[in-house]
Backbone as numpy.savetxt, mean C-alpha at the origin, in Angstrom:
# Nx Ny Nz CAx CAy CAz Cx Cy Cz
-2.38 -24.85 -3.17 -3.20 -23.54 -3.27 -2.36 -22.39 -3.27
-2.60 -21.47 -4.09 -1.83 -20.13 -4.17 -2.43 -19.10 -3.20
-1.56 -18.18 -2.79 -2.06 -17.07 -1.95 -2.95 -16.16 -2.83
-3.85 -15.50 -2.22 -4.66 -14.61 -2.74 -3.96 -13.33 -3.04
-4.00 -12.81 -4.37 -3.20 -11.64 -4.72 -3.95 -10.36 -4.17
-3.10 -9.45 -3.79 -3.67 -8.15 -3.17 -3.45 -7.06 -4.09
-2.91 -7.29 -5.38 -2.72 -6.29 -6.39 -3.45 -6.69 -7.62
-3.78 -5.74 -8.43 -4.22 -6.11 -9.89 -3.00 -6.39 -10.68
-3.18 -6.94 -11.83 -2.15 -7.21 -12.68 -1.30 -5.92 -13.03
-2.09 -4.83 -13.32 -1.34 -3.54 -13.62 -0.54 -3.04 -12.45
-1.15 -3.15 -11.17 -0.46 -2.79 -10.00 0.84 -3.54 -9.83
0.74 -4.94 -10.05 1.92 -5.77 -9.83 3.02 -5.38 -10.83
2.60 -5.09 -12.08 3.62 -4.66 -13.05 4.31 -3.33 -12.66
3.57 -2.39 -12.16 4.03 -1.17 -11.65 5.00 -1.38 -10.53
4.63 -2.20 -9.68 5.65 -2.56 -8.51 6.93 -3.25 -9.08
6.71 -4.15 -10.04 7.85 -4.97 -10.51 8.87 -4.04 -11.33
8.29 -3.05 -11.94 9.17 -2.05 -12.65 10.03 -1.21 -11.73
9.77 -1.24 -10.48 10.43 -0.46 -9.46 11.68 -1.34 -8.81
11.67 -2.57 -9.12 12.68 -3.46 -8.49 14.06 -3.03 -8.71
14.47 -2.64 -10.02 15.90 -2.26 -10.19 16.20 -0.98 -9.44
15.22 -0.03 -9.23 15.46 1.17 -8.50 15.57 0.78 -6.97
14.82 -0.22 -6.50 15.00 -0.65 -5.05 16.37 -1.28 -4.90
16.83 -2.11 -5.82 18.05 -2.77 -5.65 19.21 -1.68 -5.62
19.06 -0.71 -6.36 20.04 0.34 -6.43 20.04 1.09 -5.05
18.93 1.43 -4.73 18.80 2.12 -3.37 19.34 1.24 -2.25
19.00 0.03 -2.25 19.54 -0.95 -1.20 20.97 -0.93 -1.31
21.67 -0.88 -2.42 23.13 -0.90 -2.48 23.73 0.29 -1.97
23.01 1.41 -2.06 23.47 2.67 -1.69 23.02 3.02 -0.19
22.26 2.20 0.29 21.70 2.37 1.70 20.70 3.53 1.79
19.96 3.74 0.66 18.97 4.81 0.69 17.60 4.24 0.45
17.21 3.22 1.01 15.92 2.63 0.80 14.83 3.53 1.35
15.02 4.27 2.47 13.95 5.13 3.06 13.52 6.18 1.94
14.43 6.76 1.23 14.11 7.67 0.24 13.27 6.90 -0.88
13.72 5.67 -1.27 13.02 4.92 -2.32 11.54 4.60 -1.86
11.42 4.20 -0.62 10.15 3.73 -0.16 9.18 4.97 -0.02
9.75 6.13 0.41 8.80 7.29 0.56 8.35 7.68 -0.75
9.21 7.75 -1.81 8.83 8.16 -3.16 7.83 7.11 -3.75
8.17 5.87 -3.68 7.31 4.82 -4.12 5.97 4.76 -3.53
5.93 4.95 -2.16 4.72 5.07 -1.39 3.72 6.22 -1.97
4.31 7.33 -1.96 3.64 8.57 -2.50 3.01 8.30 -3.93
3.96 7.80 -4.80 3.44 7.58 -6.14 2.34 6.54 -6.22
2.45 5.49 -5.37 1.45 4.42 -5.31 0.10 4.98 -4.97
-0.06 5.77 -3.90 -1.26 6.38 -3.46 -1.77 7.49 -4.39
-0.88 8.01 -5.21 -1.50 9.05 -6.20 -2.23 8.22 -7.15
-1.67 7.11 -7.59 -2.21 6.26 -8.60 -3.38 5.29 -8.09
-3.30 4.95 -6.81 -4.27 4.04 -6.18 -4.71 4.56 -4.92
-5.58 5.57 -4.97 -6.11 6.08 -3.69 -6.83 5.02 -2.85
-6.95 5.34 -1.63 -7.58 4.37 -0.68 -9.05 4.43 -1.13
-9.58 3.22 -1.44 -10.96 3.05 -1.92 -11.97 2.97 -0.86
-13.12 2.73 -1.30 -14.37 2.59 -0.30 -14.10 1.37 0.47
-14.63 1.37 1.59 -14.68 0.28 2.60 -15.35 -0.94 2.00
-14.82 -2.16 2.01 -15.45 -3.24 1.45 -16.44 -3.91 2.64
-17.28 -4.81 2.23 -18.13 -5.50 3.10 -17.38 -6.30 4.10
-16.20 -6.87 3.70 -15.38 -7.65 4.58 -14.77 -6.72 5.60
-14.31 -5.52 5.19 -13.78 -4.61 6.20 -14.77 -4.13 7.15
-15.92 -3.91 6.76 -17.08 -3.55 7.62 -17.33 -4.64 8.65
-17.39 -5.85 8.18 -17.67 -7.01 8.97 -16.65 -7.10 10.11
-15.44 -6.78 9.71 -14.24 -6.89 10.78 -14.44 -5.87 11.82
-15.27 -4.80 11.59 -15.52 -3.82 12.55 -16.99 -3.90 13.02
-17.45 -4.98 13.00 -18.90 -5.30 13.50 -19.93 -4.39 12.75
-19.64 -4.33 11.42 -20.62 -3.59 10.60 -20.54 -2.11 10.64
-19.54 -1.59 11.40 -19.42 -0.02 11.58 -18.57 0.41 10.40
-19.13 1.05 9.41 -18.56 1.52 8.23 -17.53 2.69 8.50
-17.94 3.63 9.37 -17.10 4.69 9.76 -15.81 4.16 10.50
-15.94 3.25 11.34 -14.82 2.73 12.02 -13.90 2.00 11.06
-14.45 1.31 10.21 -13.69 0.55 9.14 -12.93 1.51 8.25
-13.60 2.68 7.82 -12.84 3.69 7.05 -11.76 4.23 7.84
-11.92 4.63 9.15 -10.88 5.19 9.91 -9.72 4.23 10.04
-10.03 2.93 10.26 -8.98 1.91 10.30 -8.13 1.86 8.95
-8.88 1.98 7.86 -8.22 1.83 6.57 -7.28 3.09 6.32
-7.77 4.30 6.72 -6.88 5.38 6.56 -5.74 5.41 7.58
-6.01 4.84 8.69 -4.91 4.82 9.65 -3.80 3.95 9.19
-4.22 2.77 8.54 -3.22 1.81 8.13 -2.31 2.45 7.04
-2.80 3.26 6.12 -2.01 3.95 5.23 -1.10 5.02 5.78
-1.69 5.73 6.80 -0.92 6.79 7.34 0.19 6.26 8.36
0.00 5.21 8.93 1.04 4.43 9.74 2.21 4.09 8.85
2.01 3.60 7.70 3.01 3.26 6.87 3.90 4.49 6.45
3.27 5.61 6.09 4.01 6.62 5.64 4.82 7.42 6.82
4.36 7.18 8.06 5.09 7.69 9.24 6.35 7.06 9.40
6.72 5.88 8.82 7.89 5.18 8.99 9.08 5.83 8.15
8.86 6.70 7.33 9.88 7.30 6.46 10.52 8.44 7.18
């Protein structure tokens, strides 16, 4: 059984195109700058979408709580840079 994909085919291709840049940044010890740039570009092209039924269910049906949780997850990642 294969794992469920979290990206579309286009998103996966977009990420794979950045592998050489990541390897270069890694060799130079500048992955923080790479990740910050990549993160910002990702969310420009792939904004946080609407809350899914699964996300609502995980918050006992509370759509607003699920939305806050979703936005918090993206902001927590950006705070690491």
